[in-house]
VOPAGU-2260 file (C-alpha; in pm, 1 decimal, decimal comma):
REM VOPAGU-2260
SITE   aa  ch    i         X         Y         Z
SITE  UNK   A    0   -2503,3    5446,7   -8472,3
SITE  UNK   A    1   -2555,5    5820,7   -8395,4
SITE  UNK   A    2   -2481,4    6084,9   -8646,5
SITE  UNK   A    3   -2237,7    6295,8   -8491,9
SITE  UNK   A    4   -2299,0    6619,2   -8728,3
SITE  UNK   A    5   -2596,7    6689,9   -8918,4
SITE  UNK   A    6   -2569,7    6865,0   -9276,5
SITE  UNK   A    7   -2942,8    6902,6   -9356,6
SITE  UNK   A    8   -3083,6    6896,2   -9725,0
SITE  UNK   A    9   -3468,4    6992,0   -9793,4
SITE  UNK   A   10   -3626,3    6769,0  -10095,2
SITE  UNK   A   11   -3823,3    6969,9  -10321,1
SITE  UNK   A   12   -4062,7    6694,2  -10432,6
SITE  UNK   A   13   -4193,7    6370,6  -10262,2
SITE  UNK   A   14   -3948,0    6091,3  -10202,2
SITE  UNK   A   15   -4143,4    5796,7  -10361,9
SITE  UNK   A   16   -3863,9    5531,7  -10406,9
SITE  UNK   A   17   -3926,5    5236,0  -10193,0
SITE  UNK   A   18   -3613,8    5069,1  -10033,5
SITE  UNK   A   19   -3593,6    4779,5  -10274,4
SITE  UNK   A   20   -3593,6    4997,9  -10574,8
SITE  UNK   A   21   -3307,0    5220,7  -10415,3
SITE  UNK   A   22   -3096,5    4902,3  -10321,0
SITE  UNK   A   23   -3126,0    4813,0  -10696,7
SITE  UNK   A   24   -3008,2    5152,6  -10808,7
SITE  UNK   A   25   -2731,1    5186,9  -10561,1
SITE  UNK   A   26   -2610,7    4827,4  -10639,5
SITE  UNK   A   27   -2511,1    4933,1  -10979,9
SITE  UNK   A   28   -2265,6    5171,0  -10818,0
SITE  UNK   A   29   -2080,6    4983,3  -10518,8
SITE  UNK   A   30   -1763,3    5071,4  -10390,5
SITE  UNK   A   31   -1503,2    4848,7  -10561,5
SITE  UNK   A   32   -1126,6    4807,7  -10509,3
SITE  UNK   A   33    -912,9    5115,3  -10596,5
SITE  UNK   A   34    -749,2    5069,9  -10918,6
SITE  UNK   A   35    -361,0    5076,3  -10905,2
SITE  UNK   A   36    -328,3    5397,5  -11108,5
SITE  UNK   A   37    -601,3    5592,1  -10934,7
SITE  UNK   A   38    -555,3    5791,5  -10628,8
SITE  UNK   A   39    -924,7    5740,4  -10511,9
SITE  UNK   A   40   -1265,5    5589,6  -10592,6
SITE  UNK   A   41   -1599,2    5614,1  -10457,1
SITE  UNK   A   42   -1903,0    5408,5  -10454,8
SITE  UNK   A   43   -2199,6    5262,3  -10212,6
SITE  UNK   A   44   -2134,1    5066,0   -9926,1
SITE  UNK   A   45   -2359,1    4894,0   -9666,3
SITE  UNK   A   46   -2437,1    5145,0   -9376,0
SITE  UNK   A   47   -2447,0    4851,4   -9122,0
SITE  UNK   A   48   -2274,2    4491,7   -9088,8
SITE  UNK   A   49   -2527,6    4288,9   -9292,5
SITE  UNK   A   50   -2413,4    4379,6   -9646,4
SITE  UNK   A   51   -2745,0    4550,8   -9716,9
SITE  UNK   A   52   -2684,4    4902,2   -9919,4
SITE  UNK   A   53   -3040,4    5035,2   -9789,7
SITE  UNK   A   54   -3131,6    5024,7   -9412,4
SITE  UNK   A   55   -3494,5    5075,9   -9362,2
SITE  UNK   A   56   -3709,1    5133,0   -9062,1
SITE  UNK   A   57   -4066,7    5250,9   -9094,4
SITE  UNK   A   58   -4062,6    5511,3   -9374,6
SITE  UNK   A   59   -3660,3    5612,0   -9277,0
SITE  UNK   A   60   -3398,4    5506,4   -9516,6
SITE  UNK   A   61   -2998,8    5464,6   -9428,3
SITE  UNK   A   62   -2735,5    5463,6   -9683,0
SITE  UNK   A   63   -2349,3    5509,3   -9711,7
SITE  UNK   A   64   -2122,3    5649,1   -9978,5
SITE  UNK   A   65   -1775,5    5476,4   -9943,9
SITE  UNK   A   66   -1415,2    5582,1  -10052,0
SITE  UNK   A   67   -1108,3    5394,7  -10093,0
SITE  UNK   A   68    -822,5    5588,6  -10112,7
SITE  UNK   A   69    -446,6    5513,9  -10192,1
SITE  UNK   A   70    -224,3    5681,9   -9895,3
SITE  UNK   A   71      76,7    5838,3  -10063,3
SITE  UNK   A   72     209,1    6089,8   -9809,6
SITE  UNK   A   73     344,2    6415,1   -9957,3
SITE  UNK   A   74     712,1    6324,3   -9760,3
SITE  UNK   A   75     759,8    6008,0   -9925,8
SITE  UNK   A   76     718,2    6156,3  -10273,2
SITE  UNK   A   77     923,4    6451,1  -10185,7
SITE  UNK   A   78    1224,1    6236,4  -10072,5
SITE  UNK   A   79    1188,6    6014,5  -10389,0
SITE  UNK   A   80    1179,1    6336,4  -10611,6
SITE  UNK   A   81    1469,3    6484,3  -10406,2
SITE  UNK   A   82    1675,2    6146,9  -10506,5
SITE  UNK   A   83    1577,3    6191,8  -10873,1
SITE  UNK   A   84    1663,9    6555,2  -10898,7
SITE  UNK   A   85    1999,8    6469,7  -10719,1
SITE  UNK   A   86    2090,1    6223,6  -10986,7
SITE  UNK   A   87    1984,0    6452,2  -11263,1
SITE  UNK   A   88    2206,5    6694,0  -11133,3
SITE  UNK   A   89    2485,4    6466,9  -11132,1
SITE  UNK   A   90    2431,9    6373,4  -11481,5
SITE  UNK   A   91    2339,2    6701,0  -11634,4
SITE  UNK   A   92    2545,3    6926,0  -11421,7
SITE  UNK   A   93    2275,1    7154,1  -11329,9
SITE  UNK   A   94    1966,5    7148,6  -11095,8
SITE  UNK   A   95    1621,2    7071,5  -11249,3
SITE  UNK   A   96    1408,5    7382,8  -11269,5
SITE  UNK   A   97    1065,7    7440,3  -11120,1
SITE  UNK   A   98     876,8    7319,1  -11426,1
SITE  UNK   A   99    1099,5    6974,9  -11452,9
SITE  UNK   A  100    1082,1    6955,8  -11087,4
SITE  UNK   A  101     705,3    6933,5  -11094,8
SITE  UNK   A  102     719,2    6668,5  -11378,8
SITE  UNK   A  103     962,1    6449,8  -11170,6
SITE  UNK   A  104     735,0    6473,2  -10858,4
SITE  UNK   A  105     404,6    6385,2  -11109,1
SITE  UNK   A  106     619,3    6085,8  -11222,0
SITE  UNK   A  107     740,5    5963,5  -10874,5
SITE  UNK   A  108     373,7    5994,4  -10770,1
SITE  UNK   A  109     266,8    5750,7  -11076,1
SITE  UNK   A  110     524,4    5516,9  -10983,0
SITE  UNK   A  111     465,8    5501,6  -10637,8
SITE  UNK   A  112      63,8    5488,2  -10647,1
SITE  UNK   A  113       3,6    5121,0  -10720,3
SITE  UNK   A  114     222,0    5024,6  -10408,4
SITE  UNK   A  115      46,4    5240,2  -10168,1
SITE  UNK   A  116    -165,3    5138,6   -9888,6
SITE  UNK   A  117    -536,6    5200,2   -9903,4
SITE  UNK   A  118    -821,1    5296,7   -9651,7
SITE  UNK   A  119   -1180,1    5262,8   -9663,1
SITE  UNK   A  120   -1419,3    5547,5   -9489,1
SITE  UNK   A  121   -1807,6    5587,4   -9513,9
SITE  UNK   A  122   -2012,7    5880,1   -9520,4
SITE  UNK   A  123   -2376,3    5793,1   -9395,5
SITE  UNK   A  124   -2691,0    5963,9   -9506,2
SITE  UNK   A  125   -3063,5    5927,5   -9331,7
SITE  UNK   A  126   -3325,0    6011,7   -9574,3
SITE  UNK   A  127   -3662,6    6110,3   -9401,0
SITE  UNK   A  128   -3939,4    6098,2   -9683,8
SITE  UNK   A  129   -4210,6    6216,7   -9470,3
SITE  UNK   A  130   -4034,9    6537,2   -9337,7
SITE  UNK   A  131   -3873,4    6537,0   -9706,0
SITE  UNK   A  132   -3531,1    6562,4   -9539,0
SITE  UNK   A  133   -3177,0    6410,0   -9619,2
SITE  UNK   A  134   -2931,5    6441,1   -9321,3
SITE  UNK   A  135   -2556,8    6364,3   -9411,4
SITE  UNK   A  136   -2317,9    6305,6   -9118,7
SITE  UNK   A  137   -2089,6    6552,4   -9176,6
SITE  UNK   A  138   -1977,2    6900,7   -9060,5
SITE  UNK   A  139   -1825,6    6971,9   -9406,1
SITE  UNK   A  140   -2104,5    7116,9   -9697,7
SITE  UNK   A  141   -1867,2    7001,6   -9958,6
SITE  UNK   A  142   -1838,5    6648,7   -9852,5
SITE  UNK   A  143   -2220,5    6622,7   -9805,8
SITE  UNK   A  144   -2263,2    6744,0  -10164,1
SITE  UNK   A  145   -2036,8    6470,0  -10281,9
SITE  UNK   A  146   -2311,2    6222,6  -10136,8
SITE  UNK   A  147   -2580,5    6419,8  -10282,3
SITE  UNK   A  148   -2421,1    6427,8  -10641,0
SITE  UNK   A  149   -2358,7    6062,9  -10616,1
SITE  UNK   A  150   -2724,3    5995,5  -10494,0
SITE  UNK   A  151   -2843,6    6210,0  -10782,0
SITE  UNK   A  152   -2607,3    6021,1  -11037,9
SITE  UNK   A  153   -2773,7    5688,7  -10914,3
SITE  UNK   A  154   -3147,6    5803,6  -10922,6
SITE  UNK   A  155   -3131,8    5991,3  -11240,2
SITE  UNK   A  156   -3257,5    6300,5  -11061,1
SITE  UNK   A  157   -3267,5    6441,1  -10708,9
SITE  UNK   A  158   -3458,6    6789,8  -10639,6
SITE  UNK   A  159   -3293,1    6886,5  -10330,3
SITE  UNK   A  160   -3154,2    7205,6  -10189,4
SITE  UNK   A  161   -2960,5    7274,0   -9884,1
SITE  UNK   A  162   -3158,4    7375,2   -9568,0
SITE  UNK   A  163   -3223,7    7758,2   -9588,9
SITE  UNK   A  164   -3421,8    7987,6   -9322,4
SITE  UNK   A  165   -3584,8    8346,0   -9372,0
SITE  UNK   A  166   -3332,1    8540,1   -9086,7
SITE  UNK   A  167   -2994,3    8521,8   -9063,0
SITE  UNK   A  168   -2862,5    8229,4   -8806,4
SITE  UNK   A  169   -2620,4    8446,3   -8667,1
SITE  UNK   A  170   -2880,7    8706,5   -8595,9
SITE  UNK   A  171   -3098,8    8474,9   -8434,0
SITE  UNK   A  172   -2847,1    8322,2   -8226,0
SITE  UNK   A  173   -2702,9    8655,5   -8097,2
SITE  UNK   A  174   -3074,3    8749,2   -8010,0
SITE  UNK   A  175   -3087,2    8428,0   -7786,5
SITE  UNK   A  176   -2763,9    8516,2   -7637,3
SITE  UNK   A  177   -2889,9    8879,8   -7561,8
SITE  UNK   A  178   -3211,3    8778,2   -7397,8
SITE  UNK   A  179   -3017,9    8482,2   -7216,0
SITE  UNK   A  180   -3244,2    8221,0   -7337,4
SITE  UNK   A  181   -3332,3    8033,0   -7672,3
SITE  UNK   A  182   -3721,5    7944,6   -7755,0
SITE  UNK   A  183   -3910,9    7630,5   -7693,4
SITE  UNK   A  184   -3728,0    7340,1   -7565,5
SITE  UNK   A  185   -3379,7    7485,4   -7639,3
SITE  UNK   A  186   -3138,5    7597,8   -7370,8
SITE  UNK   A  187   -2832,0    7767,2   -7406,1
SITE  UNK   A  188   -2531,7    7540,0   -7296,6
SITE  UNK   A  189   -2185,5    7657,0   -7202,2
SITE  UNK   A  190   -1993,9    7760,3   -7547,3
SITE  UNK   A  191   -2024,1    7986,2   -7834,0
SITE  UNK   A  192   -1834,6    8166,0   -8068,4
SITE  UNK   A  193   -1871,5    8528,9   -8155,8
SITE  UNK   A  194   -1733,6    8671,7   -8500,8
SITE  UNK   A  195   -1695,4    9035,9   -8639,9
SITE  UNK   A  196   -1792,8    9115,2   -8986,9
SITE  UNK   A  197   -1533,0    9381,0   -9042,1
SITE  UNK   A  198   -1178,7    9382,0   -9195,1
SITE  UNK   A  199   -1059,8    9234,8   -8877,2
SITE  UNK   A  200   -1237,1    8942,7   -8831,3
SITE  UNK   A  201   -1256,2    8928,4   -8478,7
SITE  UNK   A  202   -1334,9    8617,2   -8314,8
SITE  UNK   A  203   -1430,2    8560,5   -7932,0
SITE  UNK   A  204   -1485,1    8206,5   -7807,9
SITE  UNK   A  205   -1630,2    8062,9   -7462,7
SITE  UNK   A  206   -1564,4    7720,7   -7391,0
SITE  UNK   A  207   -1747,6    7537,3   -7088,1
SITE  UNK   A  208   -1829,9    7908,7   -6971,0
SITE  UNK   A  209   -2148,7    8021,0   -6865,5
SITE  UNK   A  210   -2280,3    8283,5   -7100,7
SITE  UNK   A  211   -2407,3    8546,8   -6951,5
SITE  UNK   A  212   -2591,4    8825,4   -7135,8
SITE  UNK   A  213   -2427,1    9107,9   -6918,5
SITE  UNK   A  214   -2075,9    8961,1   -6994,9
SITE  UNK   A  215   -2152,5    8908,2   -7389,1
SITE  UNK   A  216   -2302,0    9250,5   -7410,2
SITE  UNK   A  217   -1989,6    9450,3   -7483,2
SITE  UNK   A  218   -1895,0    9189,1   -7778,5
SITE  UNK   A  219   -2217,2    9219,9   -7930,9
SITE  UNK   A  220   -2243,3    9590,8   -7871,0
SITE  UNK   A  221   -1911,9    9624,9   -8076,8
SITE  UNK   A  222   -2057,4    9458,3   -8379,8
SITE  UNK   A  223   -2001,5    9084,1   -8327,5
SITE  UNK   A  224   -2245,2    8831,6   -8366,8
SITE  UNK   A  225   -2274,0    8454,7   -8285,2
SITE  UNK   A  226   -2171,0    8232,2   -8559,9
SITE  UNK   A  227   -2188,1    7907,1   -8320,1
SITE  UNK   A  228   -2387,5    7831,7   -8019,1
SITE  UNK   A  229   -2376,6    7532,1   -7811,2
SITE  UNK   A  230   -2730,7    7424,8   -7698,4
SITE  UNK   A  231   -2944,0    7145,4   -7531,8
SITE  UNK   A  232   -3269,6    7018,0   -7633,9
SITE  UNK   A  233   -3538,1    6896,3   -7363,3
SITE  UNK   A  234   -3242,1    6750,2   -7177,2
SITE  UNK   A  235   -3179,0    6482,5   -7410,3
SITE  UNK   A  236   -2972,4    6610,1   -7688,3
SITE  UNK   A  237   -2649,3    6837,5   -7687,3
SITE  UNK   A  238   -2524,6    6998,5   -7980,6
SITE  UNK   A  239   -2371,2    7319,5   -8162,8
SITE  UNK   A  240   -2546,6    7503,4   -8402,2
SITE  UNK   A  241   -2344,6    7704,0   -8665,6
SITE  UNK   A  242   -2402,0    7979,2   -8874,1
SITE  UNK   A  243   -2399,7    7797,8   -9188,7
SITE  UNK   A  244   -2706,4    7555,2   -9037,3
SITE  UNK   A  245   -2455,8    7275,3   -8983,4
SITE  UNK   A  246   -2533,2    7100,8   -8665,4
SITE  UNK   A  247   -2214,9    6967,4   -8488,6
SITE  UNK   A  248   -2096,9    6787,3   -8183,9
SITE  UNK   A  249   -2424,2    6593,5   -8169,4
SITE  UNK   A  250   -2448,1    6398,7   -7847,1
SITE  UNK   A  251   -2741,5    6198,2   -7693,2
SITE  UNK   A  252   -2721,4    6284,0   -7330,0
SITE  UNK   A  253   -2874,5    5953,3   -7227,3
SITE  UNK   A  254   -2628,0    5735,8   -7415,8
SITE  UNK   A  255   -2456,1    5574,4   -7094,9
SITE  UNK   A  256   -2789,7    5477,7   -6986,7
SITE  UNK   A  257   -2866,9    5335,1   -7313,5
SITE  UNK   A  258   -2576,3    5144,7   -7337,4
SITE  UNK   A  259   -2632,1    4975,8   -6995,4
SITE  UNK   A  260   -2939,7    4820,7   -7149,6
SITE  UNK   A  261   -2804,1    4705,7   -7481,3
SITE  UNK   A  262   -2936,4    4377,2   -7611,3
SITE  UNK   A  263   -2695,8    4123,1   -7754,3
SITE  UNK   A  264   -2831,6    4078,0   -8097,9
SITE  UNK   A  265   -2662,2    4320,5   -8311,2
SITE  UNK   A  266   -2961,6    4376,9   -8569,6
SITE  UNK   A  267   -3207,4    4427,9   -8276,5
SITE  UNK   A  268   -2940,4    4692,0   -8130,0
SITE  UNK   A  269   -2904,9    4863,9   -8450,1
SITE  UNK   A  270   -3275,2    4921,4   -8529,4
SITE  UNK   A  271   -3331,3    5045,6   -8172,3
SITE  UNK   A  272   -3051,5    5274,9   -8213,6
SITE  UNK   A  273   -3186,5    5392,3   -8560,6
SITE  UNK   A  274   -3518,0    5412,4   -8421,8
SITE  UNK   A  275   -3392,4    5635,0   -8145,8
SITE  UNK   A  276   -3168,0    5846,8   -8341,3
SITE  UNK   A  277   -3449,4    5926,9   -8595,5
SITE  UNK   A  278   -3702,6    6002,0   -8359,2
SITE  UNK   A  279   -3489,9    6235,5   -8156,4
SITE  UNK   A  280   -3325,8    6433,4   -8421,1
SITE  UNK   A  281   -3627,7    6437,6   -8617,0
SITE  UNK   A  282   -3811,4    6622,4   -8339,6
SITE  UNK   A  283   -3497,8    6853,4   -8308,6
SITE  UNK   A  284   -3502,3    6931,6   -8669,8
SITE  UNK   A  285   -3868,5    6996,1   -8675,6
SITE  UNK   A  286   -3830,7    7248,9   -8367,4
SITE  UNK   A  287   -3509,9    7401,2   -8522,4
SITE  UNK   A  288   -3717,2    7459,9   -8856,9
SITE  UNK   A  289   -3983,7    7659,2   -8656,8
SITE  UNK   A  290   -3752,0    7865,0   -8427,3
SITE  UNK   A  291   -3508,4    7958,5   -8706,0
SITE  UNK   A  292   -3808,7    8056,7   -8942,5
SITE  UNK   A  293   -3711,3    7803,7   -9202,4
SITE  UNK   A  294   -3826,7    7872,2   -9547,4
């Protein structure tokens, strides 16, 4: 249930669409089986196991965009194309050129595509109307943008922008490393990445290593800046903050204890997880918004 990565977007207007109305709009664009001639198809899928496209708890909403993709490995295409090229050479007495070889591969791919296996994947998004946020569970901004575009198509309009801050996140995180501490309820953990801005693109990574200011000073003095920093929040959550303001490797530190108390009812367990996740991550994002000087 817990999001593992957080790609955050900020709404420029109030979210006023109730869950039932959103359900109706998403239901007009569901994920359907991938056509035989298409490599991929996209549509909305239930984020939980009850078949509902919009999960709601209080004002929080959970949706999911699904993909059905035909699996056609390049090696299979290349082998089949090589067989066709060999047959062409035997018939014509010369090898096909680069342009013809490209056409042969395209023809082979089109022939094999209808027989390819399909795989379904889904990407979830949490809509927080009160905080005017949409949070997508991915560490890839381009993939999050795909979900946002599909949501915009379903709604007709969606005034939203990527989360941004006044100051450079790299400069801010570097300042925390230099001081040996992060502000508020955040604590520096045991990993970071320092990158240079020059042509050499120098990178220094610390993993499972105590981050001591004295040890990091030489790299920082050489012009390297923190582009990733592992943090914990209030003893409850661990995550990595990155320069593009995408939060990765989210881990709820009390998950083991929570699992021990899990109830048997799947829907009740889902709602409990959803409430805990939105409550915790909402506080973390609010406090990050404050310490990073967000716009």
